[in-house]
N, C-alpha and C positions, 0 to 999 in steps of 0.2 A: 667085167661088168660093161654092159652094152649101155648104160644110160650115167656112165661115171664121167664126167667132163674135167679138164683141169684149167683154172683160171690164172690167168696172167696179164697183167698191165704194166706198162710203161711208168704209167703214173704213181706207182708206189714203188719203194725201195724193192729191187731183184733178191729174190732168195739166198743166203749168204751162206748154206748148206743145202743139204738134199732133202730137201723139203719145196712144195710148189705153194705158190700165196694165197689158194684156194684149191677146194674139190667141191666140186656140186654132183650131187647124185640125185636126181628126181627134183623136189624142193627145196631140197638142205642144201644149204653151201655152209662149210666150214671152211673158216678164214683162219689161218694162221698167225700166229702172234707177231703182231706189228711193234717195233721199236720207232724212236723217233729218229729215222734217218730220211734227210733231204732224198726224194727219189734222183735217180741218177748220179748221185755222189757218192753213194754209200759211207757219208760223214753225218754226225749226230746235229740235228739242229743246235743253232746256239742258243743259248737262254735257260734259265731254272726249268725248275717240274714245270709251269704254265707252259711254255714255248712247247716242251718235251710232249705233253700230253696231248694238245693241238695237233703238233703233226704227227701223233699215234693216231688221233683219230683223223683227222686226214687221209693218211695210208688206209685206213681200214675202210674208208668211204669211197677211194679210187678202187678198191678190190671189190667193194659191194657192187659199183656201179657195173665194172666189168662181168659180174656175176649177172647184171640184170636187174640188179636189186638196190637199195639203199641201207643206210642204216637204222632205218624205220622198220625194216625186216628182220631186225636184230632179236631173238630170243633169249641169247642168253650170252654173258660176258665173262670173261676172267681177266682180272687185273693184279700184276702183280707190279709191286713197287718195292725197291729198296729200302724206303723209308717211307713209314706209317705215318709218320707228321703231315706229309703230303697228303694224306687222304680227301680233307677237305677242298684242297683246290682241283685235285682230279675232280672231286663231285662238281665242284663250280664248272669247270670246262666240260665236263660229258653232258651237264644240263643244257649247254648249247647246242649240243650234236643230237639228242633227242628226247623226244616228245611222250608224254603219257599214251598210254601205260607204257612204263618204261621196260626193259628186260631185265629177265633174271641176272641176278649178278654173282659173284666172288671175287674180293679183294683179301688178297693177300701180302705179308713181307717175305720179301728173298733176301739171301745173302747178296747175290750178285746177278746181273743182266748183260748179256752180248754187248759189247763194245762201250761198255762202263753207263749204259742207259740207267736211267732212275724209274723206267715202266717200262712195259711191255702190257700189251691187250690181245685177247684173240676174242673172237667173235662166231657164233652161229647164228645163220639166216633161215627163216624159211619165207620163202617167195611164194 
């Protein structure tokens, strides 16, 4: 694919497996799921779900920026939570990162996430 670009930035956590932070094809960017790792440390941010959600959205914003966009270019988010009782808190945090019209979104509860994280979010952007 001649128009495929791999997106990488030191402002977000490095991939912890065989994947890229994001892949851009044409005007579409697929951002890999981000967990609340502090960039450069591979350690989970300290604090509860609010701190974890902020770190995840900060990480996604850094990758979006490296791709030439922002979270405002998001058309779809997938949110995974280990506890759906965190749903309202995540909604409140998310509202601080996005403006209307909001992207489409799914939110599901999962049994576990890498490194014991409480949240993971992936995104699709159209620039």
